[in-house]
N, C-alpha and C positions, 0 to 999 in steps of 0.2 A: 399519751394524753395531750402532750403539748401540740402535736400535729392536729389532733381533733379540735383543740381550742383555737388554733390558727385558722383551721378550715371554717369553723362556724363564725368566728369573729370577722374574718374577711368577707364572708357571705353577707352577714348582717350589715356591716359598715358600707359595703359596696352598694347595697340596695338603698340604704339611707342617703348615701352621697348623691344619688341621682336627683333627690328632691331639693338639692341646692340650686338646681336650675329648672326642675320640673315640679310645679306645685301640685298638690293633690287633686285639685279640680281639673287641671289639664290632664293629669294621669287618668282620671275617670273618663274624661271626654275621649281620650285616645282609646280607652278600653272599649267603649261602646260605638263611637263614630267610625273609627278606623276599620274595625271588623265588619260593620254593617255596610259601609260604603264600598269596600273592596268586594265583598260577597255580592252585593246588589249589582255592581258594574258588570262582573263576569257572568252572573246569572242572566241578566237582560241581554248581553251580547250573545250568549249561548242560545237563549230563547229566540232571538231574531234569526240566528244562522241555522240552528238545527231543530228548533221546536221544543215543546214542553218536556219531552222525554229526558232531556239532559239537565233539568233543573236540580234534581236531587244529587246527581253526580257532581255538578259544579259547586253546589252549596256545601256539600260535605268536604270536598277538596279544599275550598277556601277557608272553611271553618278550622281545619287543622293547620293550614298554611300560616294562619295568623300567629301561631306559636313562634314562627321565625322572627317576627318583629321583636319579641322578647329575648329569644335565645341567640339570635345572630346580631341584630342591630344593637340591642342594649349591651351585649357582651363586648362587641367590637368598640362601642362607644366608650367603654372603660378606658381603653388605650388612648382615645382622643382626649378624654377629660384629664387623664394623668399628664398628658403633654401640655395642654393649654392651661391647666390649673397649677402647674408647677409641682405636682406631687410625685411625678415619675422618679426623680432622683431619690426621694424618700423610700419609695417602693424597692428600688434597686439597692439601696444602702442598708435595708433592714437585714438583721442576721437570721430572720425567721426562715424555716424550711420553704424552699421555693414551690414545691409541688402542691401542698395543701393551700398555700397562698394563691397560686395560679388557678387551681380548680375551684376553690371556695368562692372566689369573686364571681363566678358564673352560676353557681348552683342555685342561688336564691331566685334567679330568673326562671328556673324550671317551674317553681310553684306559681310565679307570676304568669308564666306562659300557659299553664294549665287553667288558670282563671280566665284568660283570654279565650281559650278554646271552649270552655263551658259557656261563656257569654255568646260565642259564635254559634254553638249548637242550639242555643235558645232561639236565636234569630232564624237559623235554618228550619227549626221546627214550626215556629209560630208565624213566620212571615213567608216562608217559601215551601211550606207543606212537606218537609222531609219527615218520613215516618220512622219514629224510633220505637215503635211498638214491639218489634221483634228483636231489638238490640240486646245483646248479652252485656249487661252493665259492668260486670267485673272485667270482662275482656276489653271493653271500651276504655275503662279507667286505666287499666294496665298499659294499653296501647298508647294512650295519650301521655302517660307518665314516661314510658320508654322513649317516645318520640321527643318529648320536651328535653329529656336528659341527653339523648344522642345529638339533638340539634344544638344544645348548649356546648357539647363537645365540638361540633362543627363550627360554632361561633368562636370557640377558643382557638381553633386552628386558623380561622381567618384573622382573628385578633392578634394571634402570635405572629403571623406573617405581616400583618399591617403595622405592627410596632415599628417596623423598619422605615415606614413612610410617614410623612408629616401629616397627612389627612386620612387616618384609618377609616373614618365613616364612609368615605367614597367607596371603599371595598365592600362595606356592608350593603350599600345600596345596589351595587352591581350584582352581588351574589344573591340578594333577595329576589331580584327579577329573573336571574338565571334559574332559581328554584321554581318559579312559576312556569317556566318553559319546559323544564326537563323532568319534573317530578310527578306528572300525571294529575296535577291539580285541576285543570280545566278540560283536559282531554286525555285519553289513554296514552300510555307510553308507546304502545304499538303504532300510534298514529304519527310518531316521529319518523323521519327518514331512517332507514335501517342502520346506516353507519353511526348515527347519533344515539340510538337506543341504549347501548352499553354504558354511555356516560350517565344516564339516569340513575344507575345503581351505585354510583359513587356517592350519592347524596342520601343521608339517612331518611329524609322526608319522603322519598319514593316508597320505601318499605312501610313507613307509617301511614301514608295515605291509603295504600292498598289494604293494610291490616285494619284500619279504621272502617273502611267500607264493608269489610268482611264482618267486623264486630257488630256493626249496625244491622247487618243482615242476619245476625244470630249465631255467628261462628264462635266456637269455644276457644279457650287459650291453647288447647292442644292443636286445634285446626290451624292456628296462625303461628305456632311456635317456631317454625322454620323462618318465617318472615321476621319475627322479633329477634331471633338469634342472629340473623344476618344484619339486622339494623344495629344491634348492640355491638357487633364486631366492627362495623363501619364507624360507629360513634366512638368507640374506644381507640381505634386507630387515629381518628381525628384529634382526640385529646393528646395522644402521644406526639403526633406531628406538631400540634400547637405548642406543646411544652418544649419540643426541640427548637421551634422557631423562637420562642420566648427566650430560652437560654442562649441561643446563638446571638440574638439581639443584645442581650445583657453583656456578653463577652465582648461584642463589637463596640458597644457603647463605652465600656471600661477601657478598651484598647485605644479608641480614637479620641476619648474625652468629649464626645458629642452625644450626651445622653438624651436630650429632648428632640434632636433632629439629626438622624444619621445620614 
């Protein structure tokens, strides 16, 4: 029970803490403006280059990719705020179990990310004409949930690695744009050079984008079960790697006495 209490309390306090620097009106603005501007940019670029046939493909890809801003950028930013706000020594000094503390701080962003995706789907439907009439709603909801969860795991991995560096948010920015290139968001993975295509499947988002397009086309959970299983595996491996990086940093910080800048 104590582990569950640590998990839920760290999740709630982590989400509340971001509003010490991000006021609610700015949060709502980011929810609506960020998703729309990103989607519109890539849709119009695709329209200019390839014509109207790619509008739906690009709109759906960017609608799901928005989850990365919550589950990668926001999760990695936890490390940055701990360093600059002076709370990192307190986190490392707490006797609480590290695993629920580490995972709980990211999990609230799963729900926040799902809200971002829902808003983006609304833009895709009403502004860019994406047809959701054949969508399997249950499959779509499960796919978005699994994608948000696995991307939070990916964010934990990047955040755990970035703990070692003074500016963790730089890594978040780099990997967010890497996702746009490798994960089939704006063009199919098969359009990448052959040697680069296997790299795409290191990222949970690749499976999520493919599964989401299938769900909108009417696929059932059984039809995409293999994709979701592979995605969960990659996400869980990301969490394990992130936890390993986090613990390694903690031991190094204690050893060197340099907690806030290793």
